[in-house]
PyMOL Python script that loads the backbone (N, CA, C, O; Angstrom):
from pymol import cmd

cmd.read_pdbstr("""\
ATOM      1  N   MET A   1      26.020  23.485  10.086  1.00  0.00           N
ATOM      2  CA  MET A   1      25.287  23.818   9.378  1.00  0.00           C
ATOM      3  C   MET A   1      24.042  24.249   8.614  1.00  0.00           C
ATOM      4  O   MET A   1      24.185  24.541   7.426  1.00  0.00           O
ATOM      5  N   LEU A   2      22.841  24.319   9.169  1.00  0.00           N
ATOM      6  CA  LEU A   2      21.935  24.212   7.655  1.00  0.00           C
ATOM      7  C   LEU A   2      22.191  23.854   6.357  1.00  0.00           C
ATOM      8  O   LEU A   2      22.283  22.728   5.868  1.00  0.00           O
ATOM      9  N   SER A   3      22.323  25.226   5.719  1.00  0.00           N
ATOM     10  CA  SER A   3      23.129  24.705   4.857  1.00  0.00           C
ATOM     11  C   SER A   3      23.782  24.009   3.876  1.00  0.00           C
ATOM     12  O   SER A   3      24.237  24.345   2.782  1.00  0.00           O
ATOM     13  N   SER A   4      23.727  22.584   4.704  1.00  0.00           N
ATOM     14  CA  SER A   4      24.509  21.590   4.147  1.00  0.00           C
ATOM     15  C   SER A   4      24.077  20.386   4.367  1.00  0.00           C
ATOM     16  O   SER A   4      24.492  19.394   3.767  1.00  0.00           O
ATOM     17  N   ALA A   5      23.133  20.385   5.323  1.00  0.00           N
ATOM     18  CA  ALA A   5      22.009  19.851   5.294  1.00  0.00           C
ATOM     19  C   ALA A   5      21.745  18.865   4.288  1.00  0.00           C
ATOM     20  O   ALA A   5      21.876  19.510   3.248  1.00  0.00           O
ATOM     21  N   ASN A   6      21.437  17.631   3.960  1.00  0.00           N
ATOM     22  CA  ASN A   6      20.727  16.855   2.567  1.00  0.00           C
ATOM     23  C   ASN A   6      19.482  16.328   2.646  1.00  0.00           C
ATOM     24  O   ASN A   6      19.127  15.182   2.922  1.00  0.00           O
ATOM     25  N   LEU A   7      18.944  17.170   2.407  1.00  0.00           N
ATOM     26  CA  LEU A   7      17.345  15.996   2.732  1.00  0.00           C
ATOM     27  C   LEU A   7      17.108  15.603   1.765  1.00  0.00           C
ATOM     28  O   LEU A   7      17.201  16.442   0.869  1.00  0.00           O
ATOM     29  N   ASN A   8      16.641  14.065   1.291  1.00  0.00           N
ATOM     30  CA  ASN A   8      16.559  13.705   0.209  1.00  0.00           C
ATOM     31  C   ASN A   8      14.670  13.085   0.834  1.00  0.00           C
ATOM     32  O   ASN A   8      14.297  12.131   1.518  1.00  0.00           O
ATOM     33  N   LEU A   9      14.182  13.853   0.369  1.00  0.00           N
ATOM     34  CA  LEU A   9      13.264  14.651   0.223  1.00  0.00           C
ATOM     35  C   LEU A   9      12.219  13.650  -0.826  1.00  0.00           C
ATOM     36  O   LEU A   9      11.000  13.604  -0.662  1.00  0.00           O
ATOM     37  N   GLU A  10      12.770  13.073  -1.639  1.00  0.00           N
ATOM     38  CA  GLU A  10      12.526  12.254  -2.930  1.00  0.00           C
ATOM     39  C   GLU A  10      12.287  10.703  -2.522  1.00  0.00           C
ATOM     40  O   GLU A  10      11.366   9.944  -2.823  1.00  0.00           O
ATOM     41  N   GLY A  11      13.518  10.490  -1.677  1.00  0.00           N
ATOM     42  CA  GLY A  11      13.964   9.314  -1.260  1.00  0.00           C
ATOM     43  C   GLY A  11      12.905   9.143   0.006  1.00  0.00           C
ATOM     44  O   GLY A  11      12.881   7.944   0.283  1.00  0.00           O
ATOM     45  N   ALA A  12      11.949   9.954   0.948  1.00  0.00           N
ATOM     46  CA  ALA A  12      11.711   9.657   1.435  1.00  0.00           C
ATOM     47  C   ALA A  12      10.857   9.763   1.027  1.00  0.00           C
ATOM     48  O   ALA A  12      10.103   9.301   1.884  1.00  0.00           O
ATOM     49  N   LEU A  13       9.812  10.313  -0.395  1.00  0.00           N
ATOM     50  CA  LEU A  13       7.768   9.785  -0.740  1.00  0.00           C
ATOM     51  C   LEU A  13       8.350   8.486  -1.051  1.00  0.00           C
ATOM     52  O   LEU A  13       8.354   7.698  -0.106  1.00  0.00           O
ATOM     53  N   ILE A  14       9.017   7.929  -2.540  1.00  0.00           N
ATOM     54  CA  ILE A  14       9.407   6.391  -2.293  1.00  0.00           C
ATOM     55  C   ILE A  14       9.030   6.287  -0.794  1.00  0.00           C
ATOM     56  O   ILE A  14       7.878   6.505  -0.417  1.00  0.00           O
ATOM     57  N   TYR A  15       9.643   6.080  -0.277  1.00  0.00           N
ATOM     58  CA  TYR A  15       9.953   4.762   0.659  1.00  0.00           C
ATOM     59  C   TYR A  15       8.116   5.075   1.665  1.00  0.00           C
ATOM     60  O   TYR A  15       7.292   4.312   2.168  1.00  0.00           O
ATOM     61  N   ILE A  16       8.210   6.415   1.536  1.00  0.00           N
ATOM     62  CA  ILE A  16       6.692   6.195   2.015  1.00  0.00           C
ATOM     63  C   ILE A  16       5.049   5.281   0.799  1.00  0.00           C
ATOM     64  O   ILE A  16       4.103   4.536   1.053  1.00  0.00           O
ATOM     65  N   ALA A  17       5.677   6.065  -0.632  1.00  0.00           N
ATOM     66  CA  ALA A  17       4.818   5.420  -1.105  1.00  0.00           C
ATOM     67  C   ALA A  17       4.991   3.485  -0.895  1.00  0.00           C
ATOM     68  O   ALA A  17       3.987   2.774  -0.920  1.00  0.00           O
ATOM     69  N   LEU A  18       6.000   3.070  -0.756  1.00  0.00           N
ATOM     70  CA  LEU A  18       6.052   1.689  -0.789  1.00  0.00           C
ATOM     71  C   LEU A  18       5.646   0.840  -0.387  1.00  0.00           C
ATOM     72  O   LEU A  18       4.991  -0.049  -0.930  1.00  0.00           O
ATOM     73  N   MET A  19       6.277   1.089   1.643  1.00  0.00           N
ATOM     74  CA  MET A  19       5.550   1.255   2.460  1.00  0.00           C
ATOM     75  C   MET A  19       3.590   1.041   2.644  1.00  0.00           C
ATOM     76  O   MET A  19       3.080   0.070   3.204  1.00  0.00           O
ATOM     77  N   LEU A  20       2.980   1.945   2.159  1.00  0.00           N
ATOM     78  CA  LEU A  20       2.021   1.903   2.225  1.00  0.00           C
ATOM     79  C   LEU A  20       2.205   1.088   1.461  1.00  0.00           C
ATOM     80  O   LEU A  20       3.048   0.200   1.585  1.00  0.00           O
ATOM     81  N   PHE A  21       1.352   1.250   0.402  1.00  0.00           N
ATOM     82  CA  PHE A  21       1.739  -0.416  -1.230  1.00  0.00           C
ATOM     83  C   PHE A  21       2.288  -1.078  -0.858  1.00  0.00           C
ATOM     84  O   PHE A  21       2.308  -1.704  -1.918  1.00  0.00           O
ATOM     85  N   PHE A  22       3.291  -2.070   0.207  1.00  0.00           N
ATOM     86  CA  PHE A  22       3.307  -3.223   0.319  1.00  0.00           C
ATOM     87  C   PHE A  22       2.735  -2.743   1.920  1.00  0.00           C
ATOM     88  O   PHE A  22       2.934  -1.559   2.191  1.00  0.00           O
ATOM     89  N   GLY A  23       2.350  -3.217   2.510  1.00  0.00           N
ATOM     90  CA  GLY A  23       1.649  -2.587   3.989  1.00  0.00           C
ATOM     91  C   GLY A  23       0.329  -3.030   3.654  1.00  0.00           C
ATOM     92  O   GLY A  23       0.068  -4.197   3.946  1.00  0.00           O
ATOM     93  N   ALA A  24      -0.853  -2.110   2.915  1.00  0.00           N
ATOM     94  CA  ALA A  24      -2.149  -2.480   2.677  1.00  0.00           C
ATOM     95  C   ALA A  24      -1.926  -3.722   2.221  1.00  0.00           C
ATOM     96  O   ALA A  24      -2.213  -4.747   2.839  1.00  0.00           O
ATOM     97  N   GLY A  25      -1.129  -3.636   0.536  1.00  0.00           N
ATOM     98  CA  GLY A  25      -1.629  -4.855   0.217  1.00  0.00           C
ATOM     99  C   GLY A  25      -1.032  -6.233   1.190  1.00  0.00           C
ATOM    100  O   GLY A  25      -2.050  -6.909   1.333  1.00  0.00           O
ATOM    101  N   ILE A  26      -0.141  -6.796   1.753  1.00  0.00           N
ATOM    102  CA  ILE A  26      -0.267  -7.958   2.548  1.00  0.00           C
ATOM    103  C   ILE A  26      -1.096  -8.049   4.062  1.00  0.00           C
ATOM    104  O   ILE A  26      -1.259  -8.989   4.840  1.00  0.00           O
ATOM    105  N   LEU A  27      -1.511  -6.693   4.089  1.00  0.00           N
ATOM    106  CA  LEU A  27      -2.826  -6.519   5.506  1.00  0.00           C
ATOM    107  C   LEU A  27      -3.829  -7.026   4.689  1.00  0.00           C
ATOM    108  O   LEU A  27      -4.196  -8.133   5.081  1.00  0.00           O
ATOM    109  N   TYR A  28      -4.707  -6.424   3.189  1.00  0.00           N
ATOM    110  CA  TYR A  28      -6.107  -6.542   2.966  1.00  0.00           C
ATOM    111  C   TYR A  28      -5.234  -8.824   2.364  1.00  0.00           C
ATOM    112  O   TYR A  28      -6.016  -9.737   2.628  1.00  0.00           O
ATOM    113  N   THR A  29      -4.661  -8.995   2.093  1.00  0.00           N
ATOM    114  CA  THR A  29      -4.708  -9.843   1.717  1.00  0.00           C
ATOM    115  C   THR A  29      -4.457 -10.936   2.404  1.00  0.00           C
ATOM    116  O   THR A  29      -4.839 -11.885   1.719  1.00  0.00           O
ATOM    117  N   LEU A  30      -3.704 -11.549   4.095  1.00  0.00           N
ATOM    118  CA  LEU A  30      -3.715 -11.756   5.289  1.00  0.00           C
ATOM    119  C   LEU A  30      -4.974 -11.948   5.169  1.00  0.00           C
ATOM    120  O   LEU A  30      -5.328 -13.004   4.644  1.00  0.00           O
ATOM    121  N   ILE A  31      -5.977 -10.999   5.614  1.00  0.00           N
ATOM    122  CA  ILE A  31      -7.801 -11.002   5.932  1.00  0.00           C
ATOM    123  C   ILE A  31      -8.196 -12.103   5.248  1.00  0.00           C
ATOM    124  O   ILE A  31      -8.675 -13.179   5.608  1.00  0.00           O
ATOM    125  N   VAL A  32      -7.799 -11.461   3.789  1.00  0.00           N
ATOM    126  CA  VAL A  32      -8.842 -12.317   2.730  1.00  0.00           C
ATOM    127  C   VAL A  32      -8.336 -13.860   3.164  1.00  0.00           C
ATOM    128  O   VAL A  32      -9.133 -14.766   3.405  1.00  0.00           O
ATOM    129  N   PHE A  33      -6.829 -14.011   3.224  1.00  0.00           N
ATOM    130  CA  PHE A  33      -6.401 -15.352   3.473  1.00  0.00           C
ATOM    131  C   PHE A  33      -7.086 -16.040   4.090  1.00  0.00           C
ATOM    132  O   PHE A  33      -7.700 -17.058   3.769  1.00  0.00           O
ATOM    133  N   ILE A  34      -6.954 -15.105   5.705  1.00  0.00           N
ATOM    134  CA  ILE A  34      -8.350 -15.722   6.361  1.00  0.00           C
ATOM    135  C   ILE A  34      -9.321 -16.107   7.031  1.00  0.00           C
ATOM    136  O   ILE A  34      -9.555 -16.568   8.148  1.00  0.00           O
ATOM    137  N   VAL A  35     -10.139 -15.659   5.593  1.00  0.00           N
ATOM    138  CA  VAL A  35     -11.333 -14.910   5.633  1.00  0.00           C
ATOM    139  C   VAL A  35     -12.093 -16.914   5.258  1.00  0.00           C
ATOM    140  O   VAL A  35     -12.731 -17.853   5.733  1.00  0.00           O
ATOM    141  N   ASN A  36     -11.071 -16.218   3.636  1.00  0.00           N
ATOM    142  CA  ASN A  36     -11.201 -17.926   3.761  1.00  0.00           C
ATOM    143  C   ASN A  36     -11.290 -19.029   3.537  1.00  0.00           C
ATOM    144  O   ASN A  36     -12.074 -19.736   2.904  1.00  0.00           O
ATOM    145  N   SER A  37     -10.057 -19.225   4.336  1.00  0.00           N
ATOM    146  CA  SER A  37      -9.119 -20.396   4.616  1.00  0.00           C
ATOM    147  C   SER A  37     -10.524 -20.428   6.055  1.00  0.00           C
ATOM    148  O   SER A  37     -11.286 -21.394   6.099  1.00  0.00           O
ATOM    149  N   VAL A  38     -10.607 -19.679   6.721  1.00  0.00           N
ATOM    150  CA  VAL A  38     -12.432 -19.841   7.542  1.00  0.00           C
ATOM    151  C   VAL A  38     -13.734 -20.984   6.781  1.00  0.00           C
ATOM    152  O   VAL A  38     -14.270 -22.090   6.707  1.00  0.00           O
ATOM    153  N   GLN A  39     -13.634 -19.751   6.408  1.00  0.00           N
ATOM    154  CA  GLN A  39     -15.541 -20.543   5.569  1.00  0.00           C
ATOM    155  C   GLN A  39     -15.044 -21.451   4.392  1.00  0.00           C
ATOM    156  O   GLN A  39     -15.736 -21.696   3.404  1.00  0.00           O
ATOM    157  N   LYS A  40     -13.829 -21.905   4.587  1.00  0.00           N
ATOM    158  CA  LYS A  40     -13.467 -22.966   3.676  1.00  0.00           C
ATOM    159  C   LYS A  40     -13.768 -22.657   1.973  1.00  0.00           C
ATOM    160  O   LYS A  40     -14.535 -23.299   1.257  1.00  0.00           O
ATOM    161  N   LYS A  41     -13.119 -21.752   1.670  1.00  0.00           N
ATOM    162  CA  LYS A  41     -13.338 -21.392   0.376  1.00  0.00           C
ATOM    163  C   LYS A  41     -11.821 -21.988  -0.640  1.00  0.00           C
ATOM    164  O   LYS A  41     -12.109 -21.412  -1.690  1.00  0.00           O
ATOM    165  N   PRO A  42     -10.998 -22.445  -0.832  1.00  0.00           N
ATOM    166  CA  PRO A  42     -10.247 -22.288  -1.499  1.00  0.00           C
ATOM    167  C   PRO A  42      -9.814 -21.793  -2.473  1.00  0.00           C
ATOM    168  O   PRO A  42     -10.290 -22.335  -3.471  1.00  0.00           O
ATOM    169  N   LYS A  43      -8.867 -20.714  -2.782  1.00  0.00           N
ATOM    170  CA  LYS A  43      -8.962 -19.392  -3.997  1.00  0.00           C
ATOM    171  C   LYS A  43      -7.115 -20.179  -4.653  1.00  0.00           C
ATOM    172  O   LYS A  43      -6.176 -20.876  -4.267  1.00  0.00           O
ATOM    173  N   SER A  44      -7.660 -19.328  -5.954  1.00  0.00           N
ATOM    174  CA  SER A  44      -5.886 -20.363  -6.211  1.00  0.00           C
ATOM    175  C   SER A  44      -4.878 -19.103  -5.771  1.00  0.00           C
ATOM    176  O   SER A  44      -5.288 -18.303  -4.929  1.00  0.00           O
ATOM    177  N   GLY A  45      -3.232 -18.908  -6.501  1.00  0.00           N
ATOM    178  CA  GLY A  45      -2.401 -18.254  -5.820  1.00  0.00           C
ATOM    179  C   GLY A  45      -2.515 -16.615  -6.939  1.00  0.00           C
ATOM    180  O   GLY A  45      -2.456 -15.390  -6.838  1.00  0.00           O
ATOM    181  N   SER A  46      -2.698 -17.641  -7.890  1.00  0.00           N
ATOM    182  CA  SER A  46      -3.176 -15.302  -8.173  1.00  0.00           C
ATOM    183  C   SER A  46      -4.585 -14.772  -8.511  1.00  0.00           C
ATOM    184  O   SER A  46      -5.018 -13.983  -9.351  1.00  0.00           O
ATOM    185  N   TYR A  47      -5.137 -15.524  -7.515  1.00  0.00           N
ATOM    186  CA  TYR A  47      -6.217 -14.576  -6.796  1.00  0.00           C
ATOM    187  C   TYR A  47      -5.846 -13.826  -5.592  1.00  0.00           C
ATOM    188  O   TYR A  47      -6.286 -12.745  -5.199  1.00  0.00           O
ATOM    189  N   TYR A  48      -4.638 -14.869  -4.891  1.00  0.00           N
ATOM    190  CA  TYR A  48      -4.016 -13.048  -3.908  1.00  0.00           C
ATOM    191  C   TYR A  48      -3.434 -13.053  -4.484  1.00  0.00           C
ATOM    192  O   TYR A  48      -3.035 -14.217  -4.442  1.00  0.00           O
ATOM    193  N   LEU A  49      -2.738 -12.426  -5.410  1.00  0.00           N
ATOM    194  CA  LEU A  49      -1.458 -11.985  -5.674  1.00  0.00           C
ATOM    195  C   LEU A  49      -2.383 -10.343  -6.880  1.00  0.00           C
ATOM    196  O   LEU A  49      -1.982  -9.181  -6.810  1.00  0.00           O
ATOM    197  N   ILE A  50      -3.332 -10.719  -7.620  1.00  0.00           N
ATOM    198  CA  ILE A  50      -4.309  -9.963  -7.435  1.00  0.00           C
ATOM    199  C   ILE A  50      -4.653  -9.105  -7.201  1.00  0.00           C
ATOM    200  O   ILE A  50      -4.827  -7.986  -7.684  1.00  0.00           O
ATOM    201  N   SER A  51      -4.850  -9.876  -5.954  1.00  0.00           N
ATOM    202  CA  SER A  51      -5.858  -8.992  -4.866  1.00  0.00           C
ATOM    203  C   SER A  51      -4.732  -7.849  -3.332  1.00  0.00           C
ATOM    204  O   SER A  51      -4.994  -6.955  -2.528  1.00  0.00           O
ATOM    205  N   PHE A  52      -3.682  -8.556  -3.677  1.00  0.00           N
ATOM    206  CA  PHE A  52      -3.061  -7.928  -3.044  1.00  0.00           C
ATOM    207  C   PHE A  52      -1.647  -6.230  -3.944  1.00  0.00           C
ATOM    208  O   PHE A  52      -1.088  -5.259  -3.433  1.00  0.00           O
ATOM    209  N   PHE A  53      -1.706  -6.853  -5.501  1.00  0.00           N
ATOM    210  CA  PHE A  53      -1.893  -5.538  -6.497  1.00  0.00           C
ATOM    211  C   PHE A  53      -3.417  -4.706  -6.083  1.00  0.00           C
ATOM    212  O   PHE A  53      -3.568  -3.615  -5.534  1.00  0.00           O
ATOM    213  N   VAL A  54      -3.992  -5.259  -6.364  1.00  0.00           N
ATOM    214  CA  VAL A  54      -5.436  -4.013  -6.295  1.00  0.00           C
ATOM    215  C   VAL A  54      -5.407  -3.275  -5.565  1.00  0.00           C
ATOM    216  O   VAL A  54      -5.613  -2.072  -5.729  1.00  0.00           O
ATOM    217  N   SER A  55      -5.100  -3.920  -4.433  1.00  0.00           N
ATOM    218  CA  SER A  55      -6.063  -3.252  -2.643  1.00  0.00           C
ATOM    219  C   SER A  55      -4.554  -2.083  -2.464  1.00  0.00           C
ATOM    220  O   SER A  55      -4.675  -0.998  -1.895  1.00  0.00           O
ATOM    221  N   GLY A  56      -2.869  -2.692  -3.210  1.00  0.00           N
ATOM    222  CA  GLY A  56      -2.176  -1.680  -3.477  1.00  0.00           C
ATOM    223  C   GLY A  56      -2.056  -0.133  -3.550  1.00  0.00           C
ATOM    224  O   GLY A  56      -1.836   0.796  -2.774  1.00  0.00           O
ATOM    225  N   PHE A  57      -2.300  -0.312  -4.817  1.00  0.00           N
ATOM    226  CA  PHE A  57      -2.656   0.301  -5.819  1.00  0.00           C
ATOM    227  C   PHE A  57      -3.987   1.578  -5.488  1.00  0.00           C
ATOM    228  O   PHE A  57      -4.047   2.794  -5.674  1.00  0.00           O
ATOM    229  N   LEU A  58      -4.955   0.524  -4.904  1.00  0.00           N
ATOM    230  CA  LEU A  58      -6.337   1.600  -4.291  1.00  0.00           C
ATOM    231  C   LEU A  58      -5.757   2.363  -3.110  1.00  0.00           C
ATOM    232  O   LEU A  58      -6.135   3.497  -2.812  1.00  0.00           O
ATOM    233  N   VAL A  59      -4.867   1.722  -2.484  1.00  0.00           N
ATOM    234  CA  VAL A  59      -4.325   2.318  -1.008  1.00  0.00           C
ATOM    235  C   VAL A  59      -3.825   3.743  -1.193  1.00  0.00           C
ATOM    236  O   VAL A  59      -4.085   4.794  -0.609  1.00  0.00           O
ATOM    237  N   LEU A  60      -2.413   3.184  -2.968  1.00  0.00           N
ATOM    238  CA  LEU A  60      -2.347   4.165  -3.096  1.00  0.00           C
ATOM    239  C   LEU A  60      -3.469   5.793  -3.304  1.00  0.00           C
ATOM    240  O   LEU A  60      -3.799   6.587  -2.423  1.00  0.00           O
ATOM    241  N   LEU A  61      -3.660   5.803  -4.132  1.00  0.00           N
ATOM    242  CA  LEU A  61      -4.447   5.551  -5.144  1.00  0.00           C
ATOM    243  C   LEU A  61      -5.032   7.703  -3.835  1.00  0.00           C
ATOM    244  O   LEU A  61      -4.618   8.860  -3.902  1.00  0.00           O
ATOM    245  N   ILE A  62      -6.176   6.915  -2.878  1.00  0.00           N
ATOM    246  CA  ILE A  62      -7.208   7.558  -1.943  1.00  0.00           C
ATOM    247  C   ILE A  62      -5.784   8.133  -1.443  1.00  0.00           C
ATOM    248  O   ILE A  62      -5.814   9.358  -1.552  1.00  0.00           O
ATOM    249  N   SER A  63      -4.338   7.605  -0.848  1.00  0.00           N
ATOM    250  CA  SER A  63      -3.580   8.800  -0.702  1.00  0.00           C
ATOM    251  C   SER A  63      -2.998   9.914  -1.305  1.00  0.00           C
ATOM    252  O   SER A  63      -2.639  11.036  -0.948  1.00  0.00           O
ATOM    253  N   ALA A  64      -3.014   9.259  -2.326  1.00  0.00           N
ATOM    254  CA  ALA A  64      -2.366  10.611  -3.220  1.00  0.00           C
ATOM    255  C   ALA A  64      -3.724  11.526  -3.928  1.00  0.00           C
ATOM    256  O   ALA A  64      -3.626  12.306  -4.876  1.00  0.00           O
ATOM    257  N   LEU A  65      -4.810  11.226  -3.274  1.00  0.00           N
ATOM    258  CA  LEU A  65      -5.792  12.610  -3.681  1.00  0.00           C
ATOM    259  C   LEU A  65      -6.561  13.326  -1.914  1.00  0.00           C
ATOM    260  O   LEU A  65      -6.972  14.418  -1.524  1.00  0.00           O
ATOM    261  N   ILE A  66      -6.358  11.595  -1.174  1.00  0.00           N
ATOM    262  CA  ILE A  66      -6.456  12.990   0.084  1.00  0.00           C
ATOM    263  C   ILE A  66      -5.142  14.169   0.551  1.00  0.00           C
ATOM    264  O   ILE A  66      -5.208  15.110   1.342  1.00  0.00           O
ATOM    265  N   LEU A  67      -4.058  13.713  -0.227  1.00  0.00           N
ATOM    266  CA  LEU A  67      -3.130  14.581  -0.220  1.00  0.00           C
ATOM    267  C   LEU A  67      -3.072  15.333  -0.781  1.00  0.00           C
ATOM    268  O   LEU A  67      -2.294  16.132  -0.261  1.00  0.00           O
ATOM    269  N   ILE A  68      -3.630  15.863  -2.110  1.00  0.00           N
ATOM    270  CA  ILE A  68      -3.971  16.481  -3.432  1.00  0.00           C
ATOM    271  C   ILE A  68      -4.498  16.814  -2.969  1.00  0.00           C
ATOM    272  O   ILE A  68      -3.589  17.364  -2.348  1.00  0.00           O
ATOM    273  N   SER A  69      -5.572  17.237  -2.349  1.00  0.00           N
ATOM    274  CA  SER A  69      -7.393  18.189  -1.218  1.00  0.00           C
ATOM    275  C   SER A  69      -6.175  18.766   0.045  1.00  0.00           C
ATOM    276  O   SER A  69      -6.286  19.940   0.398  1.00  0.00           O
ATOM    277  N   LEU A  70      -5.473  18.228   0.440  1.00  0.00           N
ATOM    278  CA  LEU A  70      -4.349  18.902   1.677  1.00  0.00           C
ATOM    279  C   LEU A  70      -4.195  20.374   1.065  1.00  0.00           C
ATOM    280  O   LEU A  70      -4.727  21.418   1.442  1.00  0.00           O
ATOM    281  N   LEU A  71      -3.389  20.166   0.104  1.00  0.00           N
ATOM    282  CA  LEU A  71      -3.057  21.243  -0.762  1.00  0.00           C
ATOM    283  C   LEU A  71      -3.785  22.389  -1.230  1.00  0.00           C
ATOM    284  O   LEU A  71      -4.807  22.394  -1.917  1.00  0.00           O
ATOM    285  N   PRO A  72      -2.971  23.603  -0.660  1.00  0.00           N
ATOM    286  CA  PRO A  72      -4.125  25.211  -1.302  1.00  0.00           C
ATOM    287  C   PRO A  72      -4.149  24.949  -2.566  1.00  0.00           C
ATOM    288  O   PRO A  72      -4.755  25.690  -3.339  1.00  0.00           O
TER     289      PRO A  72
END
""", "prot")
cmd.dss("prot")
cmd.show_as("cartoon", "prot")
cmd.util.cbc("prot")
cmd.orient("prot")
């Protein structure tokens, strides 16, 4: 029955937001770590933690702005 289907759209939206945040944060932090290691520029752990949160937040903000612009 179609009427008895339980669509958990809020949960899916939360999972998508978490995947975007952590995916972008980890990818950007890994790239920055590799570049700094090759250039022999040691950075502190707080530098990488801040870059993780900033990049994750920016990707969420950009994706929300794109989603809002696509709505009629």
